C-alpha positions in Angstrom: 0.6 23.1 2.8 -2.5 20.7 2.6 -2.3 17.4 1.9 -2.3 16.2 -1.8 -4.5 13.2 -2.3 -2.2 10.8 -4.6 -5.0 9.7 -7.0 -4.2 6.7 -9.6 -4.1 7.9 -13.4 -7.3 5.6 -13.8 -9.6 6.3 -11.1 -11.7 3.2 -11.8 -8.8 1.0 -10.5 -9.3 2.6 -7.5 -11.2 -0.5 -5.8 -9.3 -3.0 -7.3 -6.1 -1.1 -5.7 -7.4 -0.9 -2.6 -8.4 -4.8 -2.6 -4.9 -5.6 -3.8 -3.4 -3.8 -0.7 -6.0 -5.3 1.8 -4.7 -8.2 0.5 -1.1 -8.3 0.4 -1.4 -6.4 3.9 -3.3 -9.4 5.7 -1.0 -12.0 4.2 1.9 -10.3 5.5 -0.4 -10.1 9.0 -1.8 -7.0 9.2 -5.4 -5.8 10.3 -6.4 -4.2 7.1 -10.4 -2.7 7.5 -12.1 -3.0 3.8 -13.6 0.4 4.3 -10.1 1.8 4.5 -7.1 -0.2 3.2 -5.3 3.4 3.6 -5.0 2.8 7.6 -2.8 0.1 8.1 -0.1 2.3 7.4 -0.2 3.5 10.5 0.6 -0.1 11.9 2.9 -0.6 9.8 4.9 2.4 10.7 4.3 1.7 14.0 6.0 -1.4 13.5 9.1 0.2 12.3 8.8 3.0 14.9 8.0 5.7 12.8 6.0 8.3 14.5 3.3 8.7 12.0 -0.1 9.7 13.0 -3.6 11.0 11.7 -3.6 14.5 10.2 0.1 16.4 9.6 2.8 14.5 9.3 5.0 17.0 8.4 7.6 16.5 11.4 8.5 12.6 9.7 11.7 12.3 7.4 11.3 11.9 3.8 13.3 8.2 4.7 11.0 7.3 7.2 7.6 8.2 5.0 9.6 6.3 2.3 10.1 3.0 4.1 6.6 2.8 5.6 5.3 3.2 1.4 8.1 1.0 0.4 6.7 -1.9 2.8 3.3 -1.5 1.2 3.9 -0.6 -2.4 6.6 -3.1 -3.0 4.5 -5.9 -1.5 1.9 -4.6 -4.1 4.0 -4.8 -7.0 5.7 -8.0 -6.2 2.3 -9.3 -6.4 1.1 -7.7 -9.3 4.6 -9.3 -11.1 3.3 -12.6 -9.7 -0.2 -12.0 -11.4 1.2 -11.0 -14.4 4.1 -14.2 -14.8 1.0 -16.3 -13.8 -1.2 -14.7 -16.5 1.6 -15.4 -19.3 2.3 -18.8 -18.6 -1.7 -19.7 -19.4 -1.5 -17.5 -22.7 1.7 -19.1 -23.8 -0.7 -22.5 -23.7 
């Protein structure tokens, strides 16, 4: 099965999402490349003991894939919620 690259609903948001991913993962202590922020998943997987490599990863379980993605996505969501709360506070004034 061919690998499917997930795309954001708004394609123009890709750059902003990549910057957000790089920011939150840097804050978590990971070395993140500006050119390829998706590569941080390999560092996260290594820290979690998940055998994730470039190319085909059909041998890892859904649970392990979710654990790795959850570490990244969860941090991104927390940051977005903090930003939204900050913006709501500014609007209430």
